[in-house]
MIVOGU-234731 format. One record per residue (C-alpha): residue number from 1; residue in three letters; x, z, y. Coordinates in steps of 0.001 Angstrom, whole numbers, plus 524288, in hexadecimal, padded with zeros to 5 digits. Last residue first. Example, Ala and Ser with C-alpha at 12.3 -4.5 7.8 and 13.67 -1.06 7.14 Angstrom:
// residues 2
> 2, SER, 83566, 81BE4, 7FBDC
> 1, ALA, 8300C, 81E78, 7EE6C
This chain:
// residues 129
> 129, LEU, 9E401, B4ACF, 53106
> 128, PRO, 9DAAE, B512D, 539F5
> 127, MET, 9CDB8, B52E5, 532EE
> 126, ASP, 9C25E, B4D4C, 538B9
> 125, ILE, 9B5F9, B5203, 535A1
> 124, ALA, 9B6D7, B5BF0, 541E7
> 123, PHE, 9B23F, B6995, 5440E
> 122, PHE, 9BEBB, B6B1B, 54AAE
> 121, GLY, 9C8B7, B620B, 550AC
> 120, ALA, 9C69B, B5489, 5517F
> 119, GLY, 9D33A, B4F52, 55483
> 118, THR, 9DD0F, B53BC, 55EAA
> 117, ILE, 9E1EC, B46CF, 561B6
> 116, LEU, 9D7BB, B4021, 561DA
> 115, LEU, 9CE0B, B4B02, 565B8
> 114, SER, 9D72C, B4C88, 573F1
> 113, LEU, 9D58E, B3CE1, 5762D
> 112, LEU, 9C794, B3EEE, 57469
> 111, ILE, 9C72B, B4A5A, 57F7D
> 110, THR, 9D048, B4250, 5882B
> 109, ILE, 9C70E, B3507, 587DA
> 108, ILE, 9BCE6, B3E17, 58C5A
> 107, PHE, 9C3B3, B43AE, 596CC
> 106, ILE, 9C798, B3418, 59ADA
> 105, TYR, 9B8EB, B3138, 59A0A
> 104, LEU, 9B603, B3A03, 5A2A9
> 103, GLN, 9C02A, B384B, 5AD2A
> 102, LEU, 9BDA3, B2B36, 5AB73
> 101, LYS, 9AC80, B2DA1, 5AE49
> 100, ALA, 9B12F, B358E, 5B902
> 99, LYS, 9B862, B2CC8, 5C064
> 98, GLY, 9AD7B, B229E, 5BDB7
> 97, LEU, 9AAC9, B189C, 5B56D
> 96, LYS, 99D88, B0FA9, 5B5F4
> 95, LYS, 9A4ED, B033D, 5BA9B
> 94, ILE, 9A02C, AFB58, 5AEF5
> 93, LYS, 9AC1E, AF88D, 5AB5B
> 92, LYS, 9B1A7, B051F, 5ADB2
> 91, GLU, 9A7A8, B0AC1, 5A3E6
> 90, LEU, 9AB7B, AFFF8, 59A58
> 89, ILE, 9B981, B0552, 59A26
> 88, ILE, 9B795, B12E2, 59C2F
> 87, ASP, 9AD6A, B1194, 5902E
> 86, ILE, 9B62A, B0A33, 5892E
> 85, ILE, 9C084, B152E, 58AD0
> 84, THR, 9B607, B1E53, 5862B
> 83, ALA, 9B4C7, B162C, 57902
> 82, VAL, 9C227, B1657, 57672
> 81, ILE, 9C41E, B24FC, 5767B
> 80, LEU, 9B638, B26CD, 57043
> 79, ILE, 9BC66, B1CD8, 5632B
> 78, LEU, 9C90E, B2451, 563A0
> 77, VAL, 9C2BB, B319E, 564A5
> 76, ALA, 9B950, B2D49, 5597B
> 75, ILE, 9C48A, B2A6B, 5502E
> 74, GLN, 9CB00, B3733, 5544D
> 73, THR, 9BF11, B3DBA, 55206
> 72, TYR, 9BA98, B3906, 542D4
> 71, PHE, 9B1A0, B41CD, 53F83
> 70, GLY, 9B14D, B4C44, 5491B
> 69, THR, 9A2E8, B4F3F, 54A98
> 68, ILE, 9A29C, B4E79, 55A0A
> 67, ILE, 9AC22, B42DF, 55818
> 66, ALA, 9A4A7, B398A, 551D8
> 65, MET, 9993A, B3B16, 55769
> 64, ALA, 9A136, B37FB, 563DB
> 63, SER, 9A670, B2C59, 55C01
> 62, LEU, 999D3, B2899, 556CB
> 61, THR, 99490, B29FD, 56481
> 60, LYS, 99EF4, B23E8, 56C3A
> 59, VAL, 99D9D, B1778, 5628E
> 58, GLY, 98EDC, B16DA, 56371
> 57, ILE, 99067, B16C0, 571A3
> 56, LEU, 99AA9, B0E24, 57405
> 55, TYR, 99538, B0250, 56A97
> 54, LYS, 98993, B0365, 575FB
> 53, PHE, 992DE, B046C, 58180
> 52, VAL, 99946, AF79F, 57D80
> 51, ASN, 98BA6, AF286, 57CB1
> 50, LYS, 989EB, AF6E3, 5889D
> 49, ILE, 99416, AF062, 5902A
> 48, LYS, 98BF0, AE417, 5939E
> 47, VAL, 98191, AEB85, 59892
> 46, GLU, 988BE, AF494, 5A1F1
> 45, LYS, 98FCA, AE861, 5A869
> 44, LYS, 981AA, AE2A4, 5AB99
> 43, SER, 97D6E, AEF96, 5B0CC
> 42, ILE, 9729E, AF8A9, 5A9A0
> 41, TYR, 97891, AFFD1, 59D9F
> 40, LYS, 96EF2, B0AAF, 59B03
> 39, THR, 97346, B18A1, 597C7
> 38, HIS, 969A5, B206D, 58DAD
> 37, ILE, 973E5, B1C41, 582C2
> 36, ILE, 9808B, B1D97, 58B16
> 35, THR, 97C90, B2D1A, 58D93
> 34, SER, 977CF, B2E7A, 57EC3
> 33, PHE, 986E9, B2A5D, 57B5B
> 32, GLN, 98CB3, B30E6, 58643
> 31, GLU, 9878E, B3C93, 57FAB
> 30, LEU, 98DE3, B3B6D, 57465
> 29, PHE, 99961, B365C, 579A6
> 28, TYR, 99B95, B4523, 5814A
> 27, ALA, 996A5, B4AE9, 574A9
> 26, GLY, 9A1AD, B46B9, 56BE5
> 25, ILE, 9AAD9, B4C3F, 579BB
> 24, VAL, 9A56A, B5894, 578D4
> 23, ILE, 9A5EE, B5ACD, 56B1C
> 22, ARG, 9B205, B531E, 56562
> 21, LEU, 9B91F, B5B28, 571E0
> 20, LEU, 9B427, B695C, 56D74
> 19, LEU, 9B6B4, B6780, 55DCD
> 18, PRO, 9C55E, B629F, 563A0
> 17, THR, 9C76A, B6F3C, 569A7
> 16, ILE, 9C0AF, B7837, 55F9B
> 15, PHE, 9CE1D, B7690, 55A3F
> 14, ALA, 9D3B0, B7E5B, 56404
> 13, PHE, 9CDFA, B8C5E, 5626A
> 12, SER, 9D75D, B93C8, 55D57
> 11, LEU, 9DD4E, B917B, 56AD8
> 10, LEU, 9D32D, B986B, 571D2
> 9, GLU, 9DA2B, BA59C, 56C8A
> 8, PRO, 9E6B6, BA1E4, 575A2
> 7, LEU, 9DCE5, BA638, 5825A
> 6, PRO, 9E80A, BA832, 58B6F
> 5, ASN, 9F0E6, B9C59, 58779
> 4, LEU, 9FF50, B9D00, 58CC7
> 3, ILE, A0131, BAA13, 5908C
> 2, SER, 9FCB6, BB105, 58479
> 1, MET, 9F41F, BBD19, 5840B
């Protein structure tokens, strides 16, 4: 038994971590797609922003599918980071951004940055250069 790591055998599964992150973040954005599709925007401010949300829905859905399959993962991650920042700005405009939701967005951006740095990982179409 090692003093530094009590379970060193688990380190041999480190290559699966990006796969798990890809599945979780892709599922989140696909679930967000289905939630947003069923939501109706009522206020006048929200109606003005509705077209931007429509484009973001399409971009996020395609990027989420690319991340889950591991196809151009780093490009899809960059797109989702920008889309998430746009979401933060738009939700701040219509005053629907609470502290908990901001923390969730920060957590999502952190996962996306991790995927950007580590790459697609196991079971991906992307090949590291």
